[in-house]
OpenMM code with the backbone's topology and positions (N, CA, C; nanometers):
from openmm import Vec3, app, unit

residues = "MET LYS PHE ALA LEU LEU VAL THR ALA GLY PRO PHE GLN ALA PRO ALA PRO GLU THR ALA LEU ALA PHE ALA GLU ALA VAL LEU ALA GLU GLY HIS GLU LEU CYS LEU VAL PHE PHE HIS HIS ASP GLY VAL HIS ASN ALA ASN ARG LEU ALA ALA PRO PRO THR PRO GLU THR ASN LEU VAL ARG ARG TRP SER GLU LEU ALA ARG ARG HIS GLY VAL ASP LEU ALA VAL CYS SER THR ALA GLY LEU ARG ARG GLY VAL ARG GLU ALA ASN LEU ALA PRO GLY PHE ARG ILE ALA GLY LEU GLY LEU TRP ALA GLU ALA ALA LEU ALA ALA ASP ARG CYS VAL SER PHE ALA".split()
positions = [
    Vec3(18.9509, -2.9960, 7.1609),
    Vec3(18.9201, -3.1255, 7.1058),
    Vec3(18.7702, -3.1320, 7.0797),
    Vec3(18.7314, -3.1960, 6.9707),
    Vec3(18.5905, -3.2104, 6.9322),
    Vec3(18.5409, -3.3503, 6.9693),
    Vec3(18.4270, -3.3546, 7.0383),
    Vec3(18.3658, -3.4798, 7.0796),
    Vec3(18.2301, -3.4975, 7.0128),
    Vec3(18.1963, -3.6220, 6.9838),
    Vec3(18.0625, -3.6610, 6.9404),
    Vec3(18.0194, -3.7757, 7.0306),
    Vec3(17.8969, -3.7687, 7.0814),
    Vec3(17.8478, -3.8704, 7.1739),
    Vec3(17.7314, -3.9470, 7.1128),
    Vec3(17.7279, -4.0762, 7.1368),
    Vec3(17.6196, -4.1637, 7.0923),
    Vec3(17.5550, -4.2234, 7.2165),
    Vec3(17.4248, -4.2008, 7.2326),
    Vec3(17.3508, -4.2514, 7.3484),
    Vec3(17.2472, -4.3508, 7.2973),
    Vec3(17.2585, -4.4771, 7.3415),
    Vec3(17.1678, -4.5810, 7.2926),
    Vec3(17.0785, -4.6405, 7.4005),
    Vec3(17.0890, -4.5951, 7.5227),
    Vec3(17.0060, -4.6468, 7.6320),
    Vec3(16.9007, -4.5431, 7.6715),
    Vec3(16.7845, -4.5933, 7.7113),
    Vec3(16.6766, -4.5059, 7.7556),
    Vec3(16.7041, -4.4476, 7.8932),
    Vec3(16.6321, -4.3406, 7.9280),
    Vec3(16.6597, -4.2703, 8.0534),
    Vec3(16.6236, -4.3470, 8.1796),
    Vec3(16.5435, -4.4524, 8.1700),
    Vec3(16.4998, -4.5239, 8.2904),
    Vec3(16.5457, -4.6688, 8.2915),
    Vec3(16.6303, -4.7081, 8.1973),
    Vec3(16.6707, -4.8484, 8.1912),
    Vec3(16.8161, -4.8718, 8.2281),
    Vec3(16.8972, -4.7696, 8.2232),
    Vec3(17.0407, -4.7861, 8.2496),
    Vec3(17.0984, -4.6519, 8.2940),
    Vec3(17.2122, -4.6547, 8.3612),
    Vec3(17.2763, -4.5289, 8.4023),
    Vec3(17.3466, -4.4570, 8.2864),
    Vec3(17.3550, -4.5196, 8.1704),
    Vec3(17.4307, -4.4624, 8.0588),
    Vec3(17.3886, -4.3204, 8.0189),
    Vec3(17.2583, -4.2891, 8.0061),
    Vec3(17.2228, -4.1520, 7.9666),
    Vec3(17.2661, -4.0459, 8.0681),
    Vec3(17.2557, -4.0798, 8.1964),
    Vec3(17.2986, -3.9842, 8.2993),
    Vec3(17.4506, -3.9682, 8.2966),
    Vec3(17.5210, -4.0780, 8.2733),
    Vec3(17.6672, -4.0722, 8.2599),
    Vec3(17.7055, -3.9902, 8.1385),
    Vec3(17.6335, -4.0079, 8.0282),
    Vec3(17.6597, -3.9310, 7.9057),
    Vec3(17.6396, -3.7819, 7.9299),
    Vec3(17.5339, -3.7487, 8.0019),
    Vec3(17.5071, -3.6081, 8.0327),
    Vec3(17.6187, -3.5491, 8.1185),
    Vec3(17.6624, -3.6219, 8.2197),
    Vec3(17.7723, -3.5745, 8.3043),
    Vec3(17.9005, -3.5592, 8.2231),
    Vec3(17.9246, -3.6526, 8.1333),
    Vec3(18.0418, -3.6449, 8.0460),
    Vec3(18.0330, -3.5217, 7.9569),
    Vec3(17.9159, -3.4975, 7.8987),
    Vec3(17.8962, -3.3805, 7.8119),
    Vec3(17.9222, -3.2512, 7.8885),
    Vec3(17.8706, -3.2430, 8.0097),
    Vec3(17.8920, -3.1233, 8.0916),
    Vec3(18.0397, -3.1044, 8.1232),
    Vec3(18.1100, -3.2143, 8.1509),
    Vec3(18.2532, -3.2065, 8.1809),
    Vec3(18.3335, -3.1644, 8.0583),
    Vec3(18.2982, -3.2176, 7.9433),
    Vec3(18.3647, -3.1799, 7.8171),
    Vec3(18.3525, -3.0293, 7.7949),
    Vec3(18.2331, -2.9775, 7.8107),
    Vec3(18.2104, -2.8343, 7.7897),
    Vec3(18.2801, -2.7501, 7.8965),
    Vec3(18.2787, -2.7957, 8.0210),
    Vec3(18.3445, -2.7226, 8.1300),
    Vec3(18.4957, -2.7127, 8.1088),
    Vec3(18.5521, -2.8122, 8.0413),
    Vec3(18.6962, -2.8121, 8.0126),
    Vec3(18.7308, -2.7328, 7.8868),
    Vec3(18.6284, -2.6743, 7.8230),
    Vec3(18.6533, -2.5904, 7.7062),
    Vec3(18.6598, -2.6648, 7.5738),
    Vec3(18.6228, -2.7914, 7.5736),
    Vec3(18.6204, -2.8685, 7.4492),
    Vec3(18.4905, -2.8413, 7.3748),
    Vec3(18.4840, -2.8879, 7.2508),
    Vec3(18.3649, -2.8711, 7.1684),
    Vec3(18.2862, -3.0019, 7.1659),
    Vec3(18.1569, -2.9900, 7.1819),
    Vec3(18.0675, -3.1043, 7.1709),
    Vec3(17.9850, -3.0819, 7.0456),
    Vec3(18.0270, -3.1470, 6.9353),
    Vec3(17.9645, -3.1176, 6.8064),
    Vec3(17.8297, -3.1859, 6.7879),
    Vec3(17.8041, -3.2969, 6.8580),
    Vec3(17.6758, -3.3659, 6.8426),
    Vec3(17.6568, -3.4674, 6.9540),
    Vec3(17.5317, -3.4765, 7.0004),
    Vec3(17.4889, -3.5888, 7.0825),
    Vec3(17.3782, -3.6549, 7.0010),
    Vec3(17.4018, -3.7811, 6.9626),
    Vec3(17.3073, -3.8542, 6.8777),
    Vec3(17.2417, -3.9639, 6.9600),
    Vec3(17.1085, -3.9658, 6.9581),
    Vec3(17.0308, -4.0619, 7.0341),
    Vec3(16.9765, -4.1674, 6.9383),
    Vec3(17.0121, -4.2943, 6.9658),
    Vec3(16.9765, -4.4045, 6.8768),
    Vec3(16.9189, -4.5187, 6.9616),
    Vec3(16.8535, -4.6140, 6.8974),
    Vec3(16.7883, -4.7262, 6.9658),
    Vec3(16.6995, -4.6714, 7.0784),
    Vec3(16.7015, -4.7331, 7.1960),
    Vec3(16.6161, -4.6849, 7.3054),
    Vec3(16.6601, -4.5493, 7.3593),
    Vec3(16.7754, -4.5020, 7.3188),
    Vec3(16.8211, -4.3692, 7.3590),
    Vec3(16.7289, -4.2579, 7.3132),
    Vec3(16.6468, -4.2840, 7.2110),
    Vec3(16.5543, -4.1801, 7.1626),
    Vec3(16.4543, -4.1390, 7.2704),
    Vec3(16.4309, -4.2260, 7.3690),
    Vec3(16.3374, -4.1912, 7.4770),
    Vec3(16.3891, -4.0752, 7.5624),
    Vec3(16.5167, -4.0441, 7.5542),
    Vec3(16.5718, -3.9283, 7.6251),
    Vec3(16.5181, -3.7967, 7.5702),
    Vec3(16.4543, -3.8002, 7.4542),
    Vec3(16.4034, -3.6795, 7.3885),
    Vec3(16.2529, -3.6616, 7.4042),
    Vec3(16.1858, -3.7527, 7.4705),
    Vec3(16.0399, -3.7503, 7.4788),
    Vec3(15.9931, -3.6537, 7.5872),
    Vec3(15.9379, -3.5418, 7.5468),
    Vec3(15.8940, -3.4396, 7.6428),
    Vec3(15.7764, -3.4861, 7.7284),
    Vec3(15.7120, -3.5965, 7.6900),
    Vec3(15.5987, -3.6478, 7.7659),
    Vec3(15.6416, -3.7329, 7.8853),
    Vec3(15.7686, -3.7642, 7.8942),
    Vec3(15.8188, -3.8417, 8.0087),
    Vec3(15.8022, -3.7586, 8.1358),
    Vec3(15.7536, -3.8237, 8.2406),
    Vec3(15.7295, -3.7532, 8.3670),
    Vec3(15.7728, -3.8413, 8.4841),
    Vec3(15.9033, -3.8464, 8.5104),
    Vec3(15.9491, -3.9287, 8.6219),
    Vec3(15.8999, -3.8719, 8.7552),
    Vec3(15.8832, -3.9583, 8.8560),
    Vec3(15.8418, -3.9102, 8.9881),
    Vec3(15.9416, -3.8085, 9.0431),
    Vec3(15.8954, -3.7260, 9.1339),
    Vec3(15.9745, -3.6153, 9.1872),
    Vec3(16.1146, -3.6516, 9.2362),
    Vec3(16.1353, -3.7591, 9.3097),
    Vec3(16.2727, -3.7821, 9.3569),
    Vec3(16.3703, -3.8224, 9.2458),
    Vec3(16.3185, -3.8663, 9.1310),
    Vec3(16.4066, -3.9080, 9.0221),
    Vec3(16.4530, -3.7881, 8.9404),
    Vec3(16.5695, -3.8020, 8.8818),
    Vec3(16.6232, -3.6989, 8.7929),
    Vec3(16.5447, -3.6979, 8.6621),
    Vec3(16.5054, -3.5811, 8.6177),
    Vec3(16.4377, -3.5691, 8.4881),
    Vec3(16.5441, -3.5460, 8.3814),
    Vec3(16.5937, -3.6548, 8.3256),
    Vec3(16.7018, -3.6453, 8.2269),
    Vec3(16.6592, -3.5724, 8.1005),
    Vec3(16.5350, -3.5885, 8.0597),
    Vec3(16.4874, -3.5203, 7.9390),
    Vec3(16.5021, -3.3695, 7.9575),
    Vec3(16.4583, -3.3209, 8.0707),
    Vec3(16.4684, -3.1770, 8.0999),
    Vec3(16.6152, -3.1325, 8.1085),
    Vec3(16.6989, -3.2167, 8.1691),
    Vec3(16.8405, -3.1807, 8.1829),
    Vec3(16.9113, -3.1759, 8.0467),
    Vec3(16.8781, -3.2691, 7.9564),
    Vec3(16.9351, -3.2625, 7.8208),
    Vec3(16.8902, -3.1328, 7.7522),
    Vec3(16.7625, -3.0989, 7.7669),
    Vec3(16.7116, -2.9748, 7.7061),
    Vec3(16.7845, -2.8529, 7.7609),
    Vec3(16.8097, -2.8513, 7.8898),
    Vec3(16.8822, -2.7396, 7.9518),
    Vec3(17.0248, -2.7305, 7.8983),
    Vec3(17.0885, -2.8452, 7.8772),
    Vec3(17.2236, -2.8466, 7.8212),
    Vec3(17.2233, -2.7832, 7.6823),
    Vec3(17.1258, -2.8210, 7.6013),
    Vec3(17.1153, -2.7651, 7.4659),
    Vec3(17.0920, -2.6143, 7.4710),
    Vec3(17.0047, -2.5707, 7.5613),
    Vec3(16.9736, -2.4282, 7.5722),
    Vec3(17.0943, -2.3471, 7.6203),
    Vec3(17.1617, -2.3982, 7.7217),
    Vec3(17.2753, -2.3249, 7.7793),
    Vec3(17.3978, -2.3214, 7.6886),
    Vec3(17.4231, -2.4305, 7.6182),
    Vec3(17.5492, -2.4422, 7.5437),
    Vec3(17.5325, -2.4549, 7.3927),
    Vec3(17.4096, -2.4572, 7.3439),
    Vec3(17.3870, -2.4705, 7.2003),
    Vec3(17.4282, -2.6061, 7.1451),
    Vec3(17.4237, -2.7095, 7.2283),
    Vec3(17.4613, -2.8439, 7.1860),
    Vec3(17.3540, -2.8996, 7.0928),
    Vec3(17.3981, -2.9627, 6.9857),
    Vec3(17.3079, -3.0250, 6.8892),
    Vec3(17.2667, -3.1622, 6.9421),
    Vec3(17.1375, -3.1775, 6.9741),
    Vec3(17.0824, -3.3036, 7.0221),
    Vec3(16.9976, -3.3623, 6.9105),
    Vec3(17.0444, -3.4706, 6.8502),
    Vec3(16.9761, -3.5299, 6.7349),
    Vec3(16.9210, -3.6675, 6.7704),
    Vec3(16.7989, -3.6917, 6.7274),
    Vec3(16.7296, -3.8174, 6.7508),
    Vec3(16.7198, -3.8917, 6.6182),
    Vec3(16.7608, -4.0171, 6.6160),
    Vec3(16.7529, -4.0975, 6.4947),
    Vec3(16.6077, -4.1079, 6.4485),
    Vec3(16.5820, -4.0718, 6.3244),
    Vec3(16.4454, -4.0712, 6.2730),
    Vec3(16.3831, -4.2107, 6.2735),
    Vec3(16.4556, -4.3101, 6.2287),
    Vec3(16.4014, -4.4457, 6.2219),
    Vec3(16.3780, -4.5036, 6.3606),
    Vec3(16.4759, -4.4898, 6.4494),
    Vec3(16.4606, -4.5400, 6.5857),
    Vec3(16.3464, -4.4672, 6.6570),
    Vec3(16.3333, -4.3389, 6.6313),
    Vec3(16.2255, -4.2609, 6.6909),
    Vec3(16.0888, -4.3077, 6.6439),
    Vec3(16.0741, -4.3285, 6.5134),
    Vec3(15.9465, -4.3754, 6.4598),
    Vec3(15.9074, -4.5095, 6.5210),
    Vec3(16.0032, -4.5988, 6.5337),
    Vec3(15.9754, -4.7306, 6.5913),
    Vec3(15.9291, -4.7217, 6.7367),
    Vec3(15.9699, -4.6170, 6.8056),
    Vec3(15.9414, -4.6061, 6.9488),
    Vec3(15.8445, -4.4933, 6.9832),
    Vec3(15.7821, -4.4339, 6.8826),
    Vec3(15.6825, -4.3307, 6.9066),
    Vec3(15.7374, -4.1947, 6.9425),
    Vec3(15.8643, -4.1710, 6.9149),
    Vec3(15.9248, -4.0394, 6.9411),
    Vec3(15.9273, -3.9647, 6.8083),
    Vec3(15.8455, -3.8601, 6.8012),
    Vec3(15.8278, -3.7836, 6.6775),
    Vec3(15.8410, -3.6346, 6.7077),
    Vec3(15.8374, -3.5542, 6.6028),
    Vec3(15.8459, -3.4078, 6.6198),
    Vec3(15.7444, -3.3575, 6.7224),
    Vec3(15.6240, -3.4140, 6.7212),
    Vec3(15.5155, -3.3662, 6.8070),
    Vec3(15.5445, -3.3824, 6.9555),
    Vec3(15.6290, -3.4775, 6.9926),
    Vec3(15.6552, -3.4958, 7.1353),
    Vec3(15.8029, -3.4818, 7.1718),
    Vec3(15.8782, -3.4125, 7.0867),
    Vec3(16.0189, -3.3859, 7.1190),
    Vec3(16.0304, -3.2772, 7.2255),
    Vec3(16.1207, -3.2969, 7.3171),
    Vec3(16.1510, -3.1946, 7.4169),
    Vec3(16.2282, -3.0807, 7.3497),
    Vec3(16.2257, -2.9614, 7.4070),
    Vec3(16.3011, -2.8493, 7.3498),
    Vec3(16.4496, -2.8831, 7.3370),
    Vec3(16.5083, -2.8404, 7.2271),
    Vec3(16.6509, -2.8607, 7.2046),
    Vec3(16.6838, -2.9835, 7.1231),
    Vec3(16.5884, -3.0742, 7.1065),
    Vec3(16.6095, -3.1953, 7.0281),
    Vec3(16.5563, -3.1757, 6.8860),
    Vec3(16.6126, -3.2529, 6.7932),
    Vec3(16.5616, -3.2532, 6.6569),
    Vec3(16.5724, -3.3942, 6.5993),
    Vec3(16.4903, -3.4210, 6.4996),
    Vec3(16.4933, -3.5493, 6.4295),
    Vec3(16.5990, -3.5396, 6.3197),
    Vec3(16.6778, -3.6458, 6.3039),
    Vec3(16.7827, -3.6471, 6.2010),
    Vec3(16.8074, -3.7910, 6.1557),
    Vec3(16.8725, -3.8036, 6.0440),
    Vec3(16.9072, -3.9348, 5.9927),
    Vec3(17.0395, -3.9832, 6.0484),
    Vec3(17.0630, -4.1100, 6.0316),
    Vec3(17.1864, -4.1723, 6.0803),
    Vec3(17.3098, -4.1139, 6.0114),
    Vec3(17.2916, -4.0582, 5.8929),
    Vec3(17.4025, -3.9946, 5.8223),
    Vec3(17.4635, -3.8797, 5.9012),
    Vec3(17.3815, -3.8105, 5.9806),
    Vec3(17.4335, -3.7005, 6.0631),
    Vec3(17.5340, -3.7541, 6.1645),
    Vec3(17.5041, -3.8706, 6.2226),
    Vec3(17.5988, -3.9314, 6.3161),
    Vec3(17.7281, -3.9657, 6.2442),
    Vec3(17.7184, -4.0209, 6.1246),
    Vec3(17.8383, -4.0580, 6.0479),
    Vec3(17.9244, -3.9346, 6.0204),
    Vec3(17.8619, -3.8245, 5.9810),
    Vec3(17.9353, -3.7003, 5.9557),
    Vec3(18.0036, -3.6493, 6.0815),
    Vec3(17.9317, -3.6518, 6.1937),
    Vec3(17.9883, -3.6040, 6.3207),
    Vec3(18.1035, -3.6927, 6.3642),
    Vec3(18.0880, -3.8241, 6.3460),
    Vec3(18.1936, -3.9177, 6.3846),
    Vec3(18.3206, -3.8928, 6.3043),
    Vec3(18.3053, -3.8579, 6.1792),
    Vec3(18.4217, -3.8269, 6.0957),
    Vec3(18.4864, -3.6945, 6.1349),
    Vec3(18.4058, -3.5981, 6.1741),
    Vec3(18.4570, -3.4648, 6.2067),
    Vec3(18.5164, -3.4570, 6.3474),
    Vec3(18.4716, -3.5443, 6.4360),
    Vec3(18.5148, -3.5384, 6.5762),
    Vec3(18.6533, -3.5993, 6.5949),
    Vec3(18.7208, -3.5502, 6.6967),
    Vec3(18.8485, -3.6105, 6.7376),
    Vec3(18.8237, -3.7373, 6.8199),
    Vec3(18.7142, -3.7362, 6.8955),
    Vec3(18.6787, -3.8503, 6.9806),
    Vec3(18.5288, -3.8757, 6.9711),
    Vec3(18.4929, -4.0030, 6.9558),
    Vec3(18.3531, -4.0472, 6.9604),
    Vec3(18.3387, -4.1363, 7.0826),
    Vec3(18.2372, -4.1081, 7.1618),
    Vec3(18.2161, -4.1846, 7.2841),
    Vec3(18.0731, -4.2358, 7.2829),
    Vec3(18.0580, -4.3668, 7.3075),
    Vec3(17.9267, -4.4322, 7.3057),
    Vec3(17.8844, -4.4671, 7.4469),
    Vec3(17.7557, -4.4421, 7.4766),
    Vec3(17.6982, -4.4719, 7.6073),
    Vec3(17.5789, -4.5645, 7.5848),
    Vec3(17.5947, -4.6906, 7.6263),
    Vec3(17.4896, -4.7908, 7.6009),
    Vec3(17.4356, -4.8472, 7.7305),
] * unit.nanometer
topology = app.Topology()
chain = topology.addChain("A")
for resn in residues:
    res = topology.addResidue(resn, chain)
    for name in ("N", "CA", "C"):
        topology.addAtom(name, app.Element.getBySymbol(name[0]), res)
């Protein structure tokens, strides 16, 4: 089964990004395909390599990058939402890329299941 995920919450404001990451890992562990994780609205902050949470906190930005590296998952950041929030190519974490909202629309059409984490 093909999944596409939409993450709209920032890494420090809600549990949604961490839940999305756990869901993505479970999808891949079960042998399903994760065709895209699209970060929109405040979710674009999950891609900011300049984020530096204190040691006891989970570094979600790093964990998303590791997921992309290990599994080749496409992590796309909405260009418009990123510009509004200061997330640009210059400060993207490894594994993330800037993309338009059309990429999400294409993935949503191609996927068997779309799951949103807000």
